[in-house]
C-alpha positions, 0 to 999 in steps of 0.5 A, spaced: 288 147 687 288 148 680 282 142 680 279 145 686 279 152 681 275 148 675 270 144 680 268 151 682 267 154 676 264 149 674 259 148 679 258 156 678 257 155 670 251 150 672 247 153 678 247 160 676 240 161 679 237 162 687 230 164 690 229 170 693 230 169 700 225 173 704 227 171 710 233 174 710 233 182 708 236 186 703 237 192 705 234 196 711 228 199 708 226 195 702 222 190 706 218 196 710 217 199 703 214 192 700 209 191 706 207 198 705 205 198 698 202 191 699 197 195 705 195 200 701 193 195 695 186 197 692 181 197 685 178 202 681 172 198 682 172 199 689 170 207 688 163 209 685 164 215 681 157 215 680 155 220 685 160 225 682 155 225 675 150 232 678 156 236 679 160 233 673 152 235 668 153 242 672 160 245 670 161 249 665 164 246 657 170 249 658 172 246 665 170 240 663 174 239 658 180 242 662 178 236 667 179 231 662 185 233 659 189 233 665 187 226 667 188 225 659 196 227 661 196 223 667 194 217 663 200 217 658 205 218 664 202 212 667 201 208 662 209 208 660 211 209 667 208 201 667 209 199 661 217 201 660 219 206 665 219 202 672 221 194 668 226 197 666 228 200 672 227 193 676 231 190 670 237 194 671 238 192 678 243 187 680 241 180 680 242 179 687 237 183 689 230 180 688 226 183 694 228 190 690 225 187 683 219 185 687 217 192 689 219 195 682 215 189 678 209 191 684 209 198 683 209 197 676 203 194 675 199 199 679 202 204 674 198 201 668 193 196 671 190 201 676 192 208 676 191 209 669 185 204 669 182 209 674 183 215 670 179 210 664 174 209 669 172 217 670 173 219 663 167 212 661 163 215 667 162 222 665 164 222 658 161 219 652 165 214 647 166 219 642 168 224 646 174 220 650 176 218 643 177 226 641 181 227 648 186 222 646 186 224 639 189 231 642 193 227 647 197 224 641 197 230 637 199 235 643 207 237 641 209 238 648 205 232 651 209 228 646 216 231 647 215 230 655 214 223 653 220 223 648 224 226 654 222 221 660 221 215 655 228 216 652 232 215 658 228 208 659 230 206 653 237 209 653 238 204 659 233 198 656 240 198 651 244 197 657 240 192 660 241 188 654 248 189 654 250 188 661 246 181 660 249 179 654 255 183 652 258 184 658 265 182 656 264 187 650 269 192 650 263 196 648 260 195 655 263 199 660 260 199 667 261 206 669 256 208 663 252 203 665 251 206 672 251 213 670 244 211 665 242 207 671 242 213 675 239 219 670 233 213 668 232 213 676 232 221 676 227 220 670 222 217 674 222 220 680 221 226 675 215 223 673 211 219 679 213 226 684 214 232 680 209 231 674 204 226 677 203 230 683 202 237 679 197 233 674 193 232 681 192 240 681 185 240 679 181 233 681 185 236 688 182 243 687 175 240 687 176 235 692 177 241 696 171 244 695 167 238 696 167 237 688 168 231 684 169 228 691 169 220 688 174 222 683 178 225 689 178 219 693 182 215 687 187 221 686 188 221 694 189 213 693 194 214 687 198 220 691 199 213 697 201 211 691 206 215 688 209 217 693 213 212 696 214 210 688 218 217 688 221 215 695 224 208 693 226 210 686 230 216 690 233 212 695 236 207 689 238 213 685 242 216 691 246 210 693 248 210 686 250 217 685 254 216 692 259 212 688 260 216 683 267 221 684 266 228 686 267 231 678 262 225 675 257 227 681 258 235 679 257 234 671 251 229 672 247 235 677 249 239 671 245 234 666 239 233 672 238 241 671 238 241 664 233 235 664 229 238 669 228 246 665 228 242 658 221 238 662 219 245 665 219 249 658 214 243 656 210 242 661 209 249 662 207 250 655 202 243 656 199 247 662 197 254 659 194 249 653 190 246 658 188 251 663 188 258 660 181 257 658 179 257 666 184 262 668 188 257 674 195 258 668 199 261 674 196 258 680 197 251 677 205 253 675 207 255 682 204 248 684 209 245 678 215 248 681 212 247 688 214 239 685 219 239 682 222 241 688 219 235 692 222 230 687 229 233 687 229 233 694 227 225 693 233 224 689 237 228 695 239 235 692 237 241 694 230 245 691 232 249 684 226 253 684 224 259 690 219 258 694 212 260 694 206 260 697 202 254 694 194 255 693 192 252 701 186 247 698 190 243 693 196 243 698 191 241 703 190 235 698 196 232 698 195 230 706 194 222 705 193 222 712 188 216 713 181 218 713 174 214 714 168 215 710 162 212 711 161 206 705 155 208 702 158 214 699 166 214 698 171 207 700 176 212 704 183 211 704 183 207 710 180 201 708 185 195 708 185 187 708 183 184 715 189 181 718 189 174 722 193 171 727 193 164 729 190 163 737 195 161 743 194 158 749 195 165 752 189 167 750 185 163 754 188 165 761 182 170 764 183 174 771 178 178 774 173 177 769 166 174 767 165 168 764 158 167 761 157 159 760 149 156 757 146 161 761 151 161 767 155 166 770 162 165 774 167 170 776 174 167 775 
């Protein structure tokens, strides 16, 4: 028996790796999210922004500045969600879940390579290079935006340290599996807050114009990003709920208290950030309602009840959140319903016809 155990241990050490087997579902939902992500793939270059220029040129300087600064906030969030947020969450997933890691890695690439690049395409179309440079300097110096990034990225970095310990120091007394799971859950909460709350709140102004038939090409880009973010928040929220359900009740209560404080800390910074962007165009009150609405949606994705009281959101903006397929004419807008062609092999049964007219070499024949 001892020799057999030694052989098994030796075998485990020598062959620790395994391939991802997509023939078997890891769970009942990950492959569905994979298919949905893939079916929604798009490129920023697919949508021409030139038709927006006539409208953009007619806008006041205050409106242009608020619009651009709002998109810059989204750029910062997308950049770090792609650079560190999703990758760190993906690395924290147990090694046996190759499909889960693949889905998260795909979503990480979308954040920076597609979403953040889309905002840059808008900047490059609407603005001059000096204006864009000034815009980024504004973001780098804005205290509230920087504090938001520190709060979110701080949870990612804390999990990154835990990932290192789990991989290289698991036998070290300083490593605690429960502490790792708690930080993993906290990072997922930060991710869902970013995806479902902060991103969605930042879509207010583009949707506000889109609902009025203005800056429609930029609105189409936002609509495509909306589809992506909706499933990103749902998926990570589902993973977070799985972890949370394994915690004892007293720990769950403690973590819910942490989450509420984290939410309020972010809400304070977001509120002041919104004032600095929207006071000049007199939309601050309306935008803050939308912020609270999206905070509640993020909590629901995590399996919790809404924190803020129900309020009526601007119906023009709320309608823009509808991500149902829309068909656009290809000369004006791409639309969000385009998909890659799907093909399948011909079968013998495809050539069996009943009571159909066949035309062959100019002759008509009924079969």
